[in-house]
PAPADO-24008 format. One record per residue (C-alpha): x, y, z; residue in three letters. Coordinates in steps of 0.02 Angstrom, whole numbers, padded with zeros to 5 digits, always signed. Layout:
N
XYZALA...
This chain:
252
+03888+03330+04999MET+03733+03239+04935ARG+03567+03253+05024VAL+03407+03153+04998VAL+03251+03154+05106VAL+03188+02975+05111LEU+03026+03008+05207ALA+02949+03156+05294SER+02788+03173+05394GLY+02694+03102+05541SER+02708+02925+05469GLU+02897+02929+05478GLY+03052+03032+05446ASN+03225+02992+05379SER+03356+03092+05284THR+03514+03028+05198TYR+03673+03133+05191ILE+03832+03076+05103GLU+04007+03147+05089THR+04165+03072+05015GLU+04201+02984+05178GLY+04037+02966+05271THR+03861+02900+05245LYS+03737+02963+05374LEU+03552+02942+05411LEU+03462+03072+05515ILE+03323+02978+05604ASP+03241+02812+05562LEU+03053+02825+05554GLY+02945+02709+05448ARG+03020+02532+05447ASN+03180+02447+05394THR+03104+02378+05233LYS+03051+02552+05180TYR+03222+02627+05219ILE+03310+02489+05123LYS+03197+02513+04971GLU+03222+02701+04968LYS+03410+02686+04986LEU+03408+02566+04838ALA+03327+02703+04733GLU+03488+02803+04750ILE+03598+02648+04730ASN+03643+02634+04913ARG+03613+02496+05038ASN+03596+02490+05228PRO+03763+02402+05254GLU+03851+02559+05191GLU+03777+02675+05323ILE+03910+02732+05447ASP+03800+02825+05571TYR+03620+02854+05622ILE+03595+03025+05702LEU+03441+03039+05812ILE+03353+03207+05830SER+03228+03150+05963HIS+03140+02992+06020THR+02964+03007+05951HIS+02912+02852+05854LYS+02899+02941+05687ASP+03087+02968+05701HIS+03143+02804+05782THR+03020+02665+05739SER+03144+02570+05630ALA+03293+02594+05745LEU+03293+02430+05842LYS+03272+02318+05690THR+03394+02417+05584PHE+03538+02419+05708VAL+03515+02237+05757ASN+03527+02190+05575ARG+03664+02308+05514TYR+03761+02354+05674LYS+03764+02539+05629THR+03835+02665+05752THR+03698+02770+05834VAL+03727+02951+05884LEU+03609+03020+06017LEU+03606+03121+06177SER+03605+03046+06351GLN+03422+03094+06377GLU+03374+03008+06215MET+03470+02852+06263PHE+03377+02836+06428TYR+03211+02859+06338ASP+03241+02722+06208LEU+03213+02556+06294GLU+03237+02457+06133ASP+03423+02491+06119ILE+03477+02490+06301LYS+03591+02340+06271GLU+03656+02397+06101TYR+03844+02425+06100GLU+03876+02539+05950ASN+03816+02700+06030ILE+03900+02870+06040VAL+03828+02997+06161ILE+03837+03176+06100TYR+03823+03334+06202GLU+03849+03478+06082ASP+03954+03470+05923ASP+03991+03303+05841ILE+04149+03266+05743TYR+04145+03116+05625LEU+04264+03067+05485LYS+04246+03218+05370ASP+04088+03295+05445ILE+04059+03417+05586LYS+03882+03424+05655ILE+03827+03571+05760LYS+03679+03526+05869THR+03553+03656+05925ILE+03412+03634+06048LYS+03239+03626+05971SER+03078+03659+06067SER+02977+03499+06061HIS+02884+03389+06184ASP+03018+03254+06195ALA+03146+03218+06332PRO+03277+03300+06222ASP+03259+03366+06045ALA+03394+03432+05929ARG+03414+03511+05759ASN+03574+03507+05661PHE+03697+03597+05548ILE+03795+03467+05450VAL+03959+03536+05381GLU+04083+03467+05255ASN+04218+03559+05157LYS+04143+03730+05181GLY+03964+03680+05138GLU+03821+03658+05260SER+03650+03575+05272VAL+03528+03644+05400VAL+03403+03521+05474TYR+03263+03606+05572VAL+03105+03507+05609THR+02994+03463+05757ASP+03006+03626+05849THR+02878+03750+05910GLY+02990+03898+05873TYR+03168+03939+05822LEU+03269+04028+05955ASN+03338+04191+05889ARG+03507+04155+05970LYS+03537+04025+05834TYR+03503+04141+05687PHE+03684+04191+05659ASP+03749+04012+05644ILE+03601+03962+05533LEU+03616+04104+05408LYS+03664+04086+05225ASP+03687+03898+05216LYS+03683+03796+05056GLU+03533+03684+05094VAL+03388+03704+05215TYR+03282+03556+05267LEU+03150+03652+05361PHE+02987+03606+05444GLU+02827+03680+05372SER+02704+03571+05465ASN+02532+03649+05455HIS+02421+03783+05384ASP+02350+03871+05537ILE+02173+03887+05470GLU+02167+03706+05414MET+02228+03650+05585LEU+02107+03757+05685LEU+01958+03709+05575ASN+02012+03527+05555GLY+01968+03363+05641PRO+02101+03362+05778TYR+02036+03370+05958PRO+02065+03534+06048LYS+02209+03467+06154TRP+02303+03410+05999LEU+02276+03575+05908LYS+02345+03663+06061THR+02497+03549+06061ARG+02536+03574+05877VAL+02526+03765+05881VAL+02611+03779+06050GLY+02792+03821+06088SER+02834+03635+06103TYR+02744+03582+05944GLY+02778+03613+05759HIS+02815+03758+05644LEU+02671+03820+05537SER+02690+03872+05355ASN+02690+04053+05415LYS+02825+04021+05546ASP+02934+03925+05426SER+02921+04056+05290SER+02964+04197+05409PHE+03116+04108+05480TYR+03181+04060+05309LEU+03161+04239+05248SER+03284+04288+05385LYS+03406+04145+05355LEU+03433+04110+05171ILE+03569+04205+05081GLY+03674+04215+04923PRO+03752+04044+04952HIS+03584+03955+04973THR+03551+03828+04836LYS+03397+03733+04895LYS+03255+03738+05021VAL+03156+03580+05057ILE+03001+03600+05164LEU+02983+03455+05286MET+02858+03365+05397HIS+02702+03428+05307LEU+02543+03366+05391SER+02435+03265+05272HIS+02281+03321+05370ILE+02319+03503+05410ASN+02424+03557+05261ASN+02451+03541+05074THR+02605+03566+04967GLU+02513+03705+04876GLU+02478+03800+05037LYS+02656+03780+05102ALA+02733+03840+04939LEU+02608+03981+04919GLU+02649+04047+05093MET+02837+04044+05069ILE+02829+04125+04897HIS+02714+04261+04964GLU+02829+04292+05113THR+02985+04299+05006PHE+02898+04421+04889LYS+02849+04530+05037GLU+03031+04537+05093TYR+03093+04560+04914GLU+03185+04395+04912ILE+03210+04318+04741GLU+03230+04133+04777PHE+03131+03999+04686LYS+03218+03833+04715ASP+03097+03767+04846ILE+03020+03593+04856ALA+02915+03492+04978CYS+02972+03326+05049ALA+02842+03188+05032LYS+02782+03054+05151ARG+02826+02903+05044SER+02937+02966+04903GLU+03118+03021+04904ILE+03165+03197+04854THR+03286+03236+04716GLU+03469+03213+04759VAL+03533+03385+04810VAL
């Protein structure tokens, strides 16, 4: 499997995953021009994409969806609640409704419920030939009942949205601060670091911190928190990076 985060943050989110038989995009934030340009940086083009997997319907995850699918006729995977919430693609034909697990050509995708203020919100475990990529973003907390199936995976794409002090002392209005830190909001650096300390294992190759707020976080603070937490729990793991708003990550 090859994994590249194309964009991550409140301006838009999209992640590319490729196997021998399948090319998949998780979410389509930003715009179609941006997605096309970033795919070109890894020598791929939109016509090659087999599926678009939607995690939830907020605009920073779906803003390019209507234009992209009208142009390239890509199959869209989403839940029934998401379908009803997306007016732009009501008449689009290439749609597959998922409930729980999704079986594609050579990929199995386990869906887990995330806790976010959207009609339905999911996180994913993408599996191919004994390897797995965990995608956890846009959630106020991670339900402990999912810990067992999330443990010791090869790659973690994991939300580390905000530094708590920066958020509370920052410019957001009170209602928005309450939303972000609430159980239907986003994971803080502290939350993310704690969860990852419980999940990563001997098979883990890479952690990419996702959805960093450009107002209430910095890469330095996110990395400092996770390294401190791992040190506290005596975890020796260093291969950690931060996804950027407008640059692709390395190919994992």
